[in-house]
Every structure is written in structure tokens, then in C-alpha cells.
N, C-alpha and C positions, 0 to 999 in steps of 0.2 A: 608148591601149590597153594600154601597158606597165604602167600604174598599176593597171589593173583586174585583171590576172592575179594579182599578189601579194594584192590584196584578197580575191579568190575563194578563194585558197589559205588565207588567214587564217580566212575564214568556214567553210571545210570543216574546218579544224583544230579551231575552236571547237565545231562541231557534233559532231565525233567524240568530243571531250572530254565534252560533255554527254551523248551517247549512252552513253559508257562507264560513266558513273556509275550509269546504270540497269540495267546488265547483271547478271544473276545469275552469280556466280563459276562458271566452268567448271573441268573437271579441269586444264586447262593453267594456270589462274589459281589453283589450290589452293595453300594454304601449304606451304612446303618443311618446316616443323617444326611439330609438334603437341605440346602439353603439357597436363597436367591438375594443377592445384594445384602447379605448379613442377616436375613430374616429366615428363621428355621421354618420348614415346611414338613408337617407331620404326614406320614404316609403308611399304608399297609399294602402288602401284596401277597397274593396266593396264586397257585396254579402255574402251569407252563403251557407254552404253545407258540406257534409261529406269529399269532395275532395277539396283540394287547388290547384289552378294554380298560380305558382310563376314565374313572368316574369322578365328576366334579360336582359337589353339592351346590345348592341355592343359597339365597340370602339368610344369614344368621343361624344356619344349622351346621351340620358337620358330616364327616365321612361315614358315620355309623348308620346313616339312612340307607346305605346301599348294601347292608348286611344280607338281605334276601337275594340280591343279584350276585353278590360274591359267591354265596353258597351254590347257586344255580349254574353259574358259568365257569367256576374255577376248574372243573375237570376237563374243559376243552380249550381254555384260553388263560393267558397270563392276565390276571385282574389286578388293577392298581386303584386304590382309592386314596384321596388326599384331603386334608383340611386346608382350605385357602387361608393365607395369612389374615390375621384378624379374627378368625373363627376356630372353634374346636381347640386343638392342642398346638396349633401353629403359632408362630411368633406374632407379635403385635407392634413390633418396633419399626414402623414406617408411617409416613404421612400421606403417601399416595395410594388412594383406594380406587383408582380408575380401572375400567375394563382393560386398558392397555397394559397396566401394571400386572394385573391378575394374569393376563395372557402370558407375560414373561415368566410368572411362576409355574405355569403348566409347561411351558417350553423348557424351563430349567429341570423340571421332574423328568421329562422325556430324555433330555440330554444325560443327566446324571445317573439315571437308571439304564441308560443305553437302549431305550425302547425303540422298536421298529414295528412297522405294520400296525399302527395304532388307530383305534377307533375311539374318538373323544366323545364322551357322553356327558352333557351338561344340564343340570336342572335349573329352571327358573332363570335368574340373572345370568347364570353360567352358560347359557345358550350362546350369549355374546362373548363370554370368556373363551369358550372352546373354539368359536369361530375366529377370534383374534389369534389364538395360539396356533390354529391350523394354517393360517395365512403365512406365518413366519416359520413353519416347519413342513413344507410340502412334501419333502422326501420322506418324512416319517409318518405322516397322517393319511390313512386311507379314506377317512370320511368323519363327518360329525353327526351326532344325533342330539337333538334338542328334546327335552322333557317338559312339557306343558309351557312352551314359550313360542316366540315368534308368531304370536296369535294376531297381532295387529301389524304384521309386516307390510311395509310400503305406506303406512299411514304417516302423513307429515303434520306435525302439531301446528295449531293455529296460533295467531298472535298473543292469545291470552294464556297459552299453556305455561310458559315460563314463569309468569307471575303467579298463577294458581299453584304450580308445583313448588315454588319457593314458600308459599304459605303452608303447604303441607309439611315441608321439611322443618319450617319454624315451629309448627305445632308439635312435631315429633320431638324436637329438642326440648320443648317446654314440658310435654307430658307424654313421654315415651310409651308407657304401659297402656294408657287409656287409648291413645290413637292406634297403636299396633293391635290391641285386642279388638277394637271395632273393625279395623281393616280386615283382620283375619276372619272374623265371624261373618262379615258380609261378602267378602271377595274370595277368600281362599279355602275355607272349609265348605263342604257341601253337607246337605242334610243326612247323608249317609256316612259321613266322616265319623268314625268311632270316637267315643269320648276319651278313651285312653290315648288315642293318636293325637287328638286336639291338646290334651294335657301335656303330652311329651313335646310337641312342637313349640307351644307357648313357653314351657319350662326352659327349653334350650334358648329361645329367642330372648327371654327375659333375664337369663342368668349369663349371657354373654356381655361383651362390652358395648353398651348402648351407643356410646359416642362414636365408635368405629362403625356400628351398624347404620347409623344415620348418615355418617359421612360417606359410606358406600352408596346409599340411596341418593345423596345429593350430587354424586358424580353421574349426571344424566345427559351426557353430551356425545354419546357414542354414535358414530355414523353407521347404523345397522345396514341400511340399503347399500351405501357405497361399499362397505366391507364385504357384504354378501356377493356383490358383483366382482369385486377383487379376488374373492375366493375361487370362483369360476367352477365350482362343483355343486352338486345337489345338496340341499339341506334336508336332512331326514328328521322326521318328528314322531313322537309318541305323546299325544295330547289328550287331555280330558275333553269329552264332548259336552261337559256341563256349560262351558262358555265357548262360543264359536271360534274357529281359526279362520281368519279371512284369507282364503287361499287365492282370492283375486289379486291380492297385493303382489304375490309371487309372480303371477302370470303377467300382471301390468309391468312389473319391473324386469321381467325377463329372467328371473332366478328359478332355476330348477328346483323341485322339492318332491318329497314323498312323505305322506302322513298316514299314520295308523292312529285310530281313535279308541280310547278306552272309555267305556261307558260308566257314567254316574260315579265319579270320584271328584274329590276336591283337587287341590294343587299338588298333592303328594301322592300320585298313583303307585309309586314304588313301594310305599309302606301301607297304603290303603287296600290295594288289590294286587299284592306281589305276584301271584301265580299268573293272572291274566296279563299283568304288565310285562313279566319276563317273556311270555309267549310272543307278545307284540314287539318287544325289544329285539328279540331273536329274529323276527321277520326282517327288521330294518338292518340289522347286522349282516344278515345273510345277503341282502340287496347290495350292501357295500362291498362285501367279499366277492359276490358274483360280478360286479362291475369292474373289479380289478382284472378279471380274465385269467 
């Protein structure tokens, strides 16, 4: 009898090993490190669920801006936040800072974390980033939600745009702090934006790599209209009503959309009015899940 017990233990161990090879990687088994083409991508994840919310920050900030959303949604969803390469704690060892390249970063995160039923949520410039990522991962992505972006969708720049934009980029390279401060004060902050939030944002923007930040801004050749038509699904939005969203552009181009407006915030509604923002974001998430059937 003494010999049988070790034998049973051995058989149980072998069976467990065989069974483990057939398991789908869970959150607990997810890799600790993620990279894309040799560039490390910093990420955090919390919660569990059939649906994953993947949050992608905007220009020159980082994944910490989603902390109120992580706390709100983690009990019902798997929630993943990332630092795009060049920002936050992610690597900076690349030269290509285009939307297309950032899109491959998001796709790499989804693949390496084995994410399914994903809702991609992108703030500011990352509206285009999540759109790009979704196009190349249709089997994984249920929908995308833009945060204070796609406001001038369908607008085609005039002949002077490229020249004027090049001047702005040149000014940023020569005097980054002054140009960015003026831009944020006039365009991105609202009169209700708390002084502590202003200080936090500018501190992050000024303590990052300014060369990379400007290079990202200089990559301004993304075909947003063409890509949205290629995507062939609605674009969901949660936008501040301080500056208008030209919904006529969506109608004119035949691109379906859904918009929820948050009142009286600047460009960062997720930190300026997190409770109201979470409620509106949840409405858009529910619309995407309901559309799945």
C-alpha cells in the first residue's frame, strides 16, 4: 500500500502538467514584461471579467491619468492601462513616432496579454491610435471610445495648413516650454480646470522627453477619414462641450458615431470631473456591449 500512494501522487502530478499545457493564459499567468520591436511597454492591470477595458493616454502624459477609471471599473471588467513608448515608464528607444507605430504597440499589448472582447479607450491623440489598433485586430476589439477627440472629423486642411503647422513645430523645437504653456492655457485648460490639475499636467509634459513629444506632434499625416471608413464600426465619444464637436463631418462622410458630452471641463475630463466622466463612459461601454448582441 505504501508503494501505491507515491505512484498515485506521480500520476496526479503528470495529469496536472498535461492539463496546464492546455490552459489559456489567465491574468495571473500574464507576462510581467511586454515589448514591441524591442521597446518596453509599461502596463498595469486590475480586475477580471469577460470584457477588457484598455485605456490609452494622450500626448505627453501617462497611464496614471486613468486611476479614477481603474478604481471605478475594476470590479466588473478587466482593466488595463499602458504607457505608450516615449512616455511614462515605457521605453524610448525608437525613431518612428507615427500613429501607425503606436497602433502596433496597442496590438502587441492585446496579443501578449491574450486580451479578448476589448473596448479600446483613447484620449486626445490616442483616438487615432486606438482606431489604428482596432483595424488590425477586429477579432479582439468590440469597439473604440475616443475621449475629447475627433472634434473636427471630416475637415480637410487647406493649402496653407502644412506650412503653418511646420512653423508651429519649429517654434516648439526652439522654445518648447513657452509654446506649450501658451497652447495649454488657451486651448486645453478651461476656466474651471483646477490649479492642481493644471500643475500636474504641465509638470508631466515638461519633465518628459521634449524631443520625442515634438516628434510625435510632427507626425501629422494620419488619414483619419479613410481609416474610420476602413474600420466600418461606430466611433463612440465622450467629449467636453467647451469646444464643439462637428458631428456633421461624421454624417457627411458616412461614418457612424455616438457622442456623450461632459459639461464645462477642459481637455482632461477623466481627472477634472471623474464621477460624471465615469458615468458617461459607462453609457458608451454599455452601447458597445449591447451592439455585440
